[in-house]
C-alpha positions in Angstrom: 236.4 -102.5 -34.0 238.5 -104.9 -31.8 237.6 -102.9 -28.7 233.9 -103.3 -29.5 234.3 -107.1 -30.0 236.3 -107.5 -26.8 233.7 -105.7 -24.8 231.2 -108.5 -25.5 233.4 -111.5 -24.7 233.2 -112.9 -21.2 235.4 -116.0 -21.2 238.9 -116.9 -22.4 237.3 -119.6 -24.5 235.1 -117.1 -26.4 238.0 -114.8 -26.9 240.2 -117.6 -28.1 237.5 -118.6 -30.7 237.4 -115.0 -31.9 241.1 -114.7 -32.3 241.2 -118.1 -34.0 239.0 -116.6 -36.7 241.4 -113.7 -37.2 244.7 -115.7 -37.3 244.2 -117.4 -40.8 243.3 -114.0 -42.3 246.4 -112.4 -40.8 248.6 -115.4 -42.0 247.1 -114.9 -45.5 248.2 -111.3 -45.4 251.7 -112.3 -44.4 251.9 -114.7 -47.4 250.7 -111.9 -49.8 253.2 -109.4 -48.4 256.0 -112.0 -48.7 255.1 -112.8 -52.3 255.1 -109.1 -53.2 258.4 -108.4 -51.4 260.0 -111.3 -53.3 258.6 -110.1 -56.6 259.6 -106.5 -56.1 262.8 -106.4 -54.0 263.1 -102.6 -54.2 259.9 -102.3 -52.2 260.6 -105.2 -49.9 261.4 -102.9 -46.9 257.8 -101.6 -47.0 256.3 -105.1 -46.9 258.7 -106.3 -44.2 257.3 -103.5 -42.0 253.7 -104.7 -42.8 254.7 -108.3 -41.9 256.3 -107.0 -38.7 253.0 -105.3 -37.8 251.0 -108.4 -38.4 253.3 -110.5 -36.2 253.0 -107.9 -33.5 249.2 -108.0 -33.7 249.3 -111.8 -33.4 251.6 -111.5 -30.3 249.1 -109.0 -28.9 246.3 -111.5 -29.3 248.3 -114.0 -27.4 249.1 -111.5 -24.6 245.4 -110.5 -24.4 244.4 -114.2 -23.9 247.0 -114.7 -21.2 246.1 -111.5 -19.4 242.3 -112.0 -19.7 240.5 -112.3 -16.3 237.1 -113.8 -16.3 234.6 -112.0 -14.3 231.5 -113.4 -12.7 228.5 -111.5 -14.2 226.8 -111.7 -10.9 229.6 -110.0 -9.0 228.9 -106.7 -7.3 230.6 -103.7 -8.8 233.1 -101.7 -6.9 231.5 -98.8 -5.0 233.8 -95.8 -4.7 231.2 -93.7 -2.8 231.5 -95.8 0.4 
């Protein structure tokens, strides 16, 4: 799903707006996982892994924004046949 969304974004600003919509939901997940881990200490290691995955995803969003290169839609594509 993320790949399909990224395919249609052309500027860093559009991409940042998209990721800004995801971040509150991811933060909500972290809060839920922390509450469950605190309530059920025997299962805490499972939820710590989930929290780690969410944090990695947020870091990936930041890296995607930093690495994003805006392309001019009028630019000529590369011709490999020449």
